N, C-alpha and C positions, 0 to 999 in steps of 0.2 A: 355518549359518555364524555365527560370533561377530562382533559389530560391530567389535571391536578387531583383527580379522584383515583388515579392509579396507585396500587400499593407500592411502597418504596423499599429499597432503591429500585428505580426503573430506568432502563435505557430508552431514551426518546429522541426523536429528530423532527425538525420542522420540514415538512414535505415541500413547502414552497421554496425554501432556501436550497434544499437539495436540487430541485429542478433548476433554480437560478444558477447554482454553481456549475451544473452541467452545461448550461447555456454559455456561461462565462468561459469555460474551458474551450468549448467549440469556437467561440469568438476569438480567443487567444491564438488558437492554432489555424484559424481560417487564413488561406492564402500562403501557408507555409508547406514545406514538404514533410513536416512532422505529423505522424498519425498517433492517435491515442490508443494505448494498450494499458488500461487501468490496472493497478495492483489490487488483487482480491483481498490481500491480508488486511486492508483498511476497513472493509465492511463485512466480509465473509458471508454475505447474503446473496444466494443465487438469484433471487428476485431483482435485486439492485444491479447485478451483473447484466441481466437481460435488458434492463432499462438503459444501462450505459451503452450496450451494443445498439439498441434502438436509437440512441442519441448520436451515433456516429463512430463509436469505438470499433476498431478493426478486430479485436479479440481481447482476451484477458491475460494478465500476468498473475502468477501465484508463486508462493514460496515453497510449498510442500506437495508431495505426490498425492496425499489425501485430499488436499484442496483441489488439485487438478481433477481427481475422480469426481468430486462433488460438482464441479463446473461441467464436466463432460456429461455426467449422468443427468444434469439439468437441461442439456441440449446446447451448450456452448460448443461450437465446432472449431475454434481456433484458440489454442491455449499455449502459453509460454510458461514453463516451469523454470524460473530464473535462479536455479540452484543446481548443484551437482547431485546426482543420484548414483550411489556406489554399492549399496547393499544388493546382493544377488536376487533376493526375493522381490525387492522393489524394482529392480531393473526388469525382471520378467513381467511384473504388473504394468510398468511403463510401456514396454513393447506391445503388450496386448491392448492397452488403451490407445496406442497410436493407430490401431486398426479402426478406431471409432471416430477419429477427428484428425485435424492437423495439429500434431503435438510436437512442441519444440522443447529441448532441454539444453542446459549449459554443460559444457565439458571444459576441463583444463588439464587433462591427463590422457596419454595415449592408451594406457591399460584400460581405463574406464571407457574410452571410445570403442575399443575392441570388444569389451563385454556388452556394450549397447548394440553393437553390430551383430554379434552372435545371437543375442536375445531377439532382436528384430527379425533375424533370419528364421528362427524357430517359430515366431509368431506370425510370420508372413506379413510384416508391416514395414513401414518406412518411418524412421525417426529423424526429425529435423534437429540440427544442432547449431547453437551459437557457441563459439569458442570464447571463453571469458578472458578479458584483459584487465589486469589490476591497475587502475589509475589512481590509487591512493587509499583504498579501503583497508589494504593489508589483511585481506581475508582470502577469498577464493580468487582464482585467476592467475594468468601468467604475467610475469613482471618485465619481460624484455620482448622486444619485437622479434628477435631471432627465435626465442622459444615459442612465441605465438605462431610464427610462420610454419615452424615444424609441426605444431599441433594441427593447424588448419590443413596442411598437406596430408597428415595422417587420416583425418576425417574424410577428406576427399577421396582417398584411396579405398576406404572401407565400404563394403557392400551394405545396403539397407540403411545407410546414413546419408543425409543431405547436409552439406555445409551451407548455412544461410548467411553467416556473417559474425558480427562482433557484439558481445555483451560487455558493456563498460559502465559501471555504476559508481557514482561518487556521492554517497549519502552524507558524507561528512560536510559537504558544501551546502546541504539543503537548509540548515537552520542558522547559517551565519547571519548575524543581525544586520550587518552593513550590506546594503544592496550593491554598492560598487565593488566591495570585496567579493561578494557572492558571484557577481558577474565575472570578475577577473579570474576567479578560481574555475568557473565554468568554461571560460574561453581557453584557459591554459589546458584544461582537460580535453577540450575539443581539438585543440591543436595536436595533442599527442595521438588522439584517435584518428584524426585525419592523416597524420603521418603514417600510422599503421595501415590504414585503408590504402594509401598510395603504394606502400611497399607490397601489399598483397596484389594489387593490380599489376605491378611490375613483374610479379611472378606468374601472371596470367590467372590469378584467382579473383573471381567476381565476388563482390560484397553486396548482397541483396538487402541486408538488414543491419542497422546499428541501433541497438536498443539500450535504454537506460533512462536516467533523469528522474526527477521527482517534482512534487508540488512546488517546492521552494526554488527550483531552477527552470520551471516550465517555460517562462517567458523568454529566458535567454536561449534555451534549446530551440524554441520556435524560430528565433531570428538567426541562429547560428548556421543553419543549413548543413550540418554534419550528421546529426542523428536522424534516423527515419522513424523511430518509435519512442514514445514517451511513456514511462511506467508509473506515472503519478497515481497516487491512491487517496491521500488525505484531503485533496481538494474538495471532495464530496462533503466532508464533515468539518474539516479544520479542527483545531484544538487550541488550548491556551498557549502552547509553544509556538505553533505557526501563526497565531494571531498577532504576535509581536513583529511580524514582517509585513511589508507593504505588498500585499497580494490582492488580486481581484476577486477573492472568494470570501465568503462569510461563514461564521460558525453556525452549523445546523444541529450539532449533536450535543446532548445534555444527559446528565444523570439526574433524575428527579429524586430528591432526598427530603427527609422529614426531620424536624427538630425533636429529639427524644429526651433531652435534658438541658438544664441550664444551671450554672453555678457562678460564683463571684469571679471565676477565672475565664470561663469559656462557654460558648454555645456548642452543644454536641449534636451532630447529625448522624444518621444511620448509614452512611456510605464511607467505608474505609478502603483499604487496599484490595479487598476482595470484590470491590465494586468499581474501583477507579484505577486505571493504569498509572503507576507511580514511577515510571522509568524515565520521565522527562521532567518538564517544569511543573510547578505546583498547579493544582486546579484553581479555577476562578469561580466564585459564588455570585449568583444573581438572585435578587428577590423576585416576587411574582410579577412585578412590573418590568422586569428586565434590567433593573439598575444594579450596578456592581456593588457588592457588599464588601467593604474594606475589612481587613484583618489578616492575621497570620494563621495559616493552615498547618495542622499536624495530623497525619494519618496513622491510625491503628488498623488492626484487621477489620473490624466491623464499624468503626467510627471515624468521623472527621471532627476534630476539635478546632474551633475557630476562636483564636485569642485576639485581644486588643481591638475589638470591634465595637462600634457604637450601635450595632444592630441588636434590637431587643425583641426577638420573636416570641410568639406564644408557643407553648408546647403543641406539637403536631403541625406547626406551620411548615409549608413546603418551600424549598429553594431549588433553583436550577444550578447545577454544577457543570461548568465547562471543563472536561478532563484535560490533564496535561498532555496526554497522548491518546489519540482516538483509536489507533490500531490495537493497542494492548487492552484498552477499556472494552471495546466491542467483544473481544474474545472471552470476556467474563460473563456474558449473558446468552440465554437461550433465544430471546426474542428482542426485536427492535420495534418500538411502537412509533408510528408516524402520526403527526398531528398537524392540523390547519387551524390557525387562530387558537382557540382554547379547546377545540374538539379533537378527540381521537378519530383518525380516519382509516388506519390500517395497522395490522400487526404482522411483521415479517419474521420468519424463522432465520436465526443466525446459523445457517445450515452447515457452516464449516467451523463452528465453535469447537475449540479443543483439537482440531485436526492439525497436529504438529508433527506428524510422521511422514 
């Protein structure tokens, strides 16, 4: 089957470029102390997670407990849930899942740590913990070294929990256009994390893991020597937002779309915000030969309107759309179709689609 014969809109990806992006990441990290723990939220496909493990990843990162369940039931045996879990029912599920694999969760609160400890005791499991340090996201995490040290000591005292180290994520630095500014921000954050690590060591607390980072800061993290785990996810697909940076990865992910109408103002395609993540930069359109189609995009629910473009397609003509954000786009589809050249080679289930709990 030819990829252009797929009904649209369709989520598709170039299998060769996915493999090359995996190789590029392995090469970027080679010789460093940084290990890859890819973020599952970028592709949500258990099949791709297993390929990342086979390519050298030490485990997977995920955002939600339901994603962790999907990974664990698919056979992934080392999972980091890089968020806090505070709902009692979810804590009980997490503690049970920790019997099945090495499961790590983030904490930033003593009460939450005690609830995890009790649940793990009832389940007969051990839950690994990263205490989160806020290095600028202004989201979860402790904001002072003193508060962090107290939380780490609480986790260390509690039965059924293991303190593994530090979660410190600075997603705001990932898309900074200037490479020098992005590197400077990364180094500043690493200095703060290194100071915290040293303070922990002075109290006799070992730090096995320092986890964080993203596709946009991967190269700097690899050379910094502070972090031990990289949580990059978008490197596998890229998107129009990341494509603006100088990164060693190429775009592999597209939404295949069809022209459904034309008028004197615009070309109308059948992929809107229900088919394209619209939370970052605008999508980029390519013709069937892979050439960029100029114009101004406007997204409605079911349609993309392309204004001010010299492109004069026939009705039914197909276009490739590079989404503005790969992670939120993937979550809109049940399946990801892989292709090689112009031929469909594989159809993968987006097994964690909609798993937001």
